[in-house]
Backbone as CSV, one residue per row, in Angstrom:
resi,resn,N_x,N_y,N_z,CA_x,CA_y,CA_z,C_x,C_y,C_z
1,MET,0.807,-1.177,0.000,0.000,0.000,0.000,0.868,1.265,0.000
2,LEU,1.902,1.313,0.817,2.767,2.492,0.870,3.542,2.672,-0.425
3,TYR,3.985,1.573,-1.001,4.687,1.675,-2.276,3.750,2.206,-3.359
4,ARG,2.514,1.700,-3.387,1.564,2.171,-4.395,1.247,3.652,-4.204
5,LEU,1.206,4.110,-2.960,0.998,5.532,-2.718,2.167,6.337,-3.271
6,ALA,3.380,5.915,-2.987,4.562,6.603,-3.524,4.527,6.592,-5.043
7,GLN,4.129,5.473,-5.608,4.037,5.346,-7.062,2.998,6.311,-7.617
8,SER,1.849,6.397,-6.971,0.787,7.265,-7.474,1.167,8.738,-7.375
9,LEU,2.060,9.082,-6.464,2.513,10.465,-6.310,3.752,10.767,-7.146
10,GLY,4.281,9.742,-7.818,5.436,9.944,-8.678,6.773,9.870,-7.954
11,PHE,6.799,9.312,-6.755,8.032,9.247,-5.975,8.662,7.863,-5.925
12,ASP,8.097,6.905,-6.641,8.574,5.531,-6.528,10.001,5.335,-7.013
13,LYS,10.475,6.142,-7.956,11.846,5.984,-8.448,12.870,6.410,-7.396
14,ASN,12.458,7.260,-6.476,13.353,7.712,-5.413,13.238,6.877,-4.142
15,LEU,12.234,6.022,-4.080,11.985,5.220,-2.888,12.973,4.060,-2.812
16,ARG,13.649,3.916,-1.700,14.637,2.847,-1.540,14.191,1.767,-0.564
17,HIS,13.338,2.115,0.388,12.984,1.160,1.441,11.747,1.664,2.167
18,ILE,10.929,0.748,2.656,9.810,1.084,3.530,9.992,0.303,4.815
19,GLU,10.052,1.003,5.907,10.186,0.397,7.241,8.925,0.743,8.018
20,THR,8.274,-0.248,8.581,7.049,0.018,9.336,7.236,-0.407,10.792
21,VAL,6.372,0.114,11.641,6.322,-0.305,13.040,4.924,-0.846,13.309
22,GLN,4.829,-1.729,14.270,3.539,-2.354,14.578,2.584,-1.416,15.307
23,ALA,3.140,-0.530,16.115,2.295,0.343,16.940,1.509,1.323,16.078
24,THR,0.286,1.600,16.497,-0.532,2.605,15.820,-0.148,3.988,16.329
25,GLY,-0.609,5.007,15.637,-0.359,6.374,16.086,-0.891,6.602,17.485
26,ALA,-2.067,6.067,17.788,-2.655,6.219,19.123,-1.798,5.529,20.190
27,GLU,-1.277,4.351,19.853,-0.409,3.648,20.811,0.884,4.420,21.054
28,LEU,1.429,4.995,19.992,2.651,5.793,20.147,2.386,7.017,21.014
29,GLN,1.261,7.660,20.802,0.921,8.847,21.584,0.685,8.515,23.056
30,SER,0.236,7.307,23.332,-0.042,6.935,24.723,1.223,6.666,25.528
31,ASN,2.353,6.419,24.859,3.615,6.168,25.557,4.747,6.855,24.783
32,PRO,4.854,8.170,24.922,5.809,8.930,24.112,7.268,8.491,24.244
33,GLU,7.709,8.113,25.410,9.105,7.690,25.581,9.386,6.399,24.828
34,ALA,8.486,5.446,24.930,8.651,4.193,24.193,8.560,4.456,22.688
35,ALA,7.709,5.400,22.300,7.570,5.745,20.885,8.880,6.289,20.329
36,LEU,9.555,7.136,21.099,10.832,7.692,20.650,11.848,6.590,20.391
37,ASP,11.923,5.622,21.317,12.849,4.500,21.146,12.470,3.644,19.939
38,LEU,11.198,3.323,19.821,10.713,2.488,18.721,10.994,3.144,17.371
39,LEU,10.685,4.422,17.255,10.884,5.125,15.987,12.356,5.335,15.676
40,ALA,13.155,5.624,16.688,14.595,5.786,16.460,15.208,4.479,15.973
41,ASN,14.798,3.363,16.553,15.290,2.054,16.113,14.847,1.755,14.675
42,ALA,13.606,2.100,14.344,13.116,1.886,12.979,13.919,2.733,11.987
43,CYS,14.247,3.951,12.376,15.039,4.819,11.492,16.450,4.268,11.316
44,GLN,17.011,3.699,12.362,18.341,3.095,12.242,18.298,1.894,11.308
45,ARG,17.229,1.098,11.390,17.088,-0.050,10.483,16.917,0.410,9.035
46,ALA,16.324,1.583,8.841,16.078,2.105,7.495,17.315,2.772,6.891
47,THR,18.361,2.906,7.663,19.595,3.519,7.169,20.370,2.474,6.369
48,LEU,20.013,2.359,5.111,20.571,1.355,4.213,21.354,2.035,3.101
49,PRO,22.198,1.284,2.400,22.920,1.872,1.269,21.949,2.500,0.263
50,GLY,22.253,3.695,-0.183,21.417,4.396,-1.146,20.356,5.282,-0.534
51,VAL,20.071,5.091,0.751,19.070,5.920,1.418,19.722,7.237,1.816
52,GLN,19.106,8.343,1.412,19.675,9.659,1.686,18.899,10.429,2.752
53,SER,17.638,10.075,2.959,16.829,10.696,4.001,15.701,9.735,4.352
54,ILE,15.059,9.991,5.486,13.996,9.121,5.963,12.768,9.977,6.231
55,ILE,11.637,9.539,5.705,10.376,10.238,5.934,9.606,9.484,7.011
56,LEU,9.257,10.186,8.084,8.359,9.613,9.085,6.955,9.945,8.630
57,GLY,6.244,8.937,8.148,4.957,9.160,7.513,3.777,8.883,8.410
58,GLY,2.748,9.674,8.219,1.504,9.498,8.949,1.273,10.609,9.958
59,ALA,0.039,11.050,10.045,-0.301,12.149,10.951,0.030,11.803,12.404
60,GLY,-0.079,10.535,12.767,0.228,10.124,14.136,1.694,10.269,14.493
61,LEU,2.557,10.418,13.484,3.994,10.574,13.732,4.443,12.028,13.640
62,ALA,3.502,12.944,13.463,3.843,14.372,13.364,4.605,14.815,14.603
63,GLY,5.721,15.490,14.386,6.531,16.016,15.481,7.645,15.096,15.942
64,TYR,7.581,13.836,15.616,8.596,12.892,16.094,9.943,13.046,15.390
65,ALA,9.954,13.454,14.138,11.223,13.572,13.401,12.195,14.493,14.138
66,ALA,11.714,15.633,14.580,12.581,16.583,15.291,13.063,16.003,16.623
67,LYS,12.223,15.206,17.256,12.559,14.655,18.574,13.617,13.555,18.515
68,ILE,13.724,12.859,17.374,14.686,11.753,17.294,15.802,12.015,16.291
69,GLN,15.851,13.201,15.696,16.866,13.495,14.687,18.275,13.222,15.194
70,ASP,18.545,13.540,16.452,19.898,13.334,16.994,20.245,11.855,17.178
71,ARG,19.279,10.966,16.984,19.526,9.536,17.125,19.666,8.834,15.773
72,CYS,19.677,9.614,14.698,19.787,9.048,13.354,20.765,9.881,12.542
73,ARG,21.636,9.222,11.805,22.655,9.952,11.039,22.130,10.542,9.742
74,LEU,20.968,10.091,9.272,20.363,10.640,8.059,19.329,11.707,8.415
75,PRO,19.098,12.647,7.498,18.055,13.642,7.750,16.688,12.969,7.874
76,LEU,15.911,13.397,8.851,14.552,12.893,9.042,13.571,13.959,8.569
77,ILE,12.556,13.523,7.854,11.546,14.428,7.314,10.205,14.092,7.943
78,ASP,9.565,15.091,8.509,8.219,14.945,9.062,7.248,15.052,7.888
79,SER,6.494,13.997,7.613,5.623,13.996,6.429,4.521,15.043,6.518
80,VAL,4.055,15.331,7.712,2.998,16.341,7.855,3.550,17.725,7.527
81,GLU,4.718,18.046,8.084,5.346,19.333,7.787,5.695,19.437,6.303
82,ALA,6.227,18.371,5.739,6.609,18.388,4.324,5.379,18.549,3.431
83,GLY,4.329,17.825,3.732,3.108,17.918,2.937,2.500,19.310,2.988
84,LEU,2.480,19.888,4.170,1.947,21.238,4.316,2.808,22.240,3.548
85,SER,4.110,22.080,3.627,5.026,22.965,2.917,4.820,22.883,1.407
86,VAL,4.699,21.670,0.887,4.473,21.468,-0.549,3.149,22.113,-0.953
87,LEU,2.119,21.937,-0.137,0.814,22.506,-0.445,0.858,24.037,-0.436
88,LEU,1.429,24.618,0.606,1.460,26.068,0.731,2.333,26.735,-0.325
89,GLN,3.393,26.055,-0.734,4.291,26.627,-1.735,3.905,26.246,-3.161
90,ASN,2.895,25.363,-3.288,2.420,24.928,-4.599,3.567,24.379,-5.452
91,ILE,4.356,23.461,-4.854,5.548,22.960,-5.541,5.519,21.455,-5.799
92,TRP,4.348,20.814,-5.727,4.331,19.368,-5.957,4.664,19.068,-7.395
93,GLN,5.227,17.890,-7.584,5.561,17.471,-8.946,4.431,16.625,-9.494
94,LYS,4.175,16.783,-10.769,3.154,15.974,-11.410,3.696,14.561,-11.580
95,PRO,2.930,13.565,-11.173,3.414,12.189,-11.321,3.573,11.802,-12.785
96,GLU,4.568,10.972,-13.050,4.777,10.475,-14.411,3.672,9.508,-14.803
97,ARG,3.171,8.819,-13.824,2.126,7.829,-14.059,0.765,8.511,-13.922
98,LEU,-0.102,8.321,-14.897,-1.389,8.993,-14.876,-2.443,8.251,-14.067
99,LYS,-2.272,6.953,-13.887,-3.204,6.189,-13.064,-2.642,6.088,-11.659
100,ASN,-3.516,5.864,-10.688,-3.095,5.900,-9.293,-2.454,4.626,-8.768
101,GLY,-2.376,3.569,-9.533,-1.735,2.345,-9.076,-2.652,1.410,-8.305
102,PHE,-3.920,1.756,-8.206,-4.864,0.935,-7.457,-5.880,0.287,-8.382
103,GLU,-5.397,-0.241,-9.507,-6.280,-0.851,-10.490,-6.637,-2.260,-10.028
104,THR,-7.693,-2.370,-9.277,-8.127,-3.654,-8.743,-9.236,-4.215,-9.617
105,LYS,-9.088,-5.456,-10.001,-10.127,-6.134,-10.768,-11.211,-6.585,-9.789
106,TRP,-12.436,-6.245,-10.099,-13.555,-6.657,-9.266,-14.081,-7.973,-9.828
107,VAL,-13.767,-9.059,-9.147,-14.223,-10.372,-9.597,-14.964,-11.057,-8.463
108,GLY,-15.908,-11.886,-8.833,-16.656,-12.636,-7.834,-17.594,-11.772,-7.013
109,MET,-17.958,-10.610,-7.525,-18.836,-9.699,-6.792,-20.225,-9.747,-7.420
110,PRO,-21.268,-9.534,-6.631,-22.621,-9.482,-7.206,-22.705,-8.378,-8.256
111,GLU,-23.568,-8.577,-9.258,-23.691,-7.634,-10.382,-23.982,-6.210,-9.883
112,MET,-24.825,-6.066,-8.877,-25.167,-4.735,-8.377,-23.938,-4.001,-7.876
113,ASP,-23.059,-4.690,-7.150,-21.861,-4.079,-6.631,-20.910,-3.676,-7.759
114,LEU,-20.877,-4.471,-8.813,-20.011,-4.134,-9.950,-20.437,-2.814,-10.572
115,LYS,-21.717,-2.585,-10.678,-22.206,-1.341,-11.254,-21.821,-0.149,-10.384
116,LEU,-21.845,-0.318,-9.090,-21.506,0.758,-8.166,-20.029,1.103,-8.224
117,SER,-19.180,0.144,-8.566,-17.745,0.385,-8.564,-17.233,1.074,-9.817
118,LYS,-18.051,1.246,-10.827,-17.602,1.846,-12.096,-17.790,3.331,-12.096
C-alpha cells in the first residue's frame, strides 16, 4: 500500500525502502518515551545503502522527526510538515504515471456491486 501511494505520487523511483512499526499512532501517543525509542530504532534499520533521508509518515507521527533526529545519522523528514510545505508553496511534482496504481479487478462480486464500482 505504501509503495503504491509513492508510485501514485510519482516518488517511486526515489523510494529505496519502507520500514514500518507495529504500533498505531494512538499507541505511540499513549507512551511517548517508548515511541521515541521504537521510531529511532526503525530509522536506524532504514539507514541502508542508497538511502539519503527518511520520511516519518503518517499524521500520528507528526513532530517525532525533530525529537529523534539526533539519534539518526540521516536527515529525518516529518511527512505532515513536508506535505503542508508542498501545499502552501504549490511545488508538488506531477506524477509520471497517470493512473493511481490501485487498479483492482472486481471479480466474484454481485452484479449490483459491480455497477456501483464503475
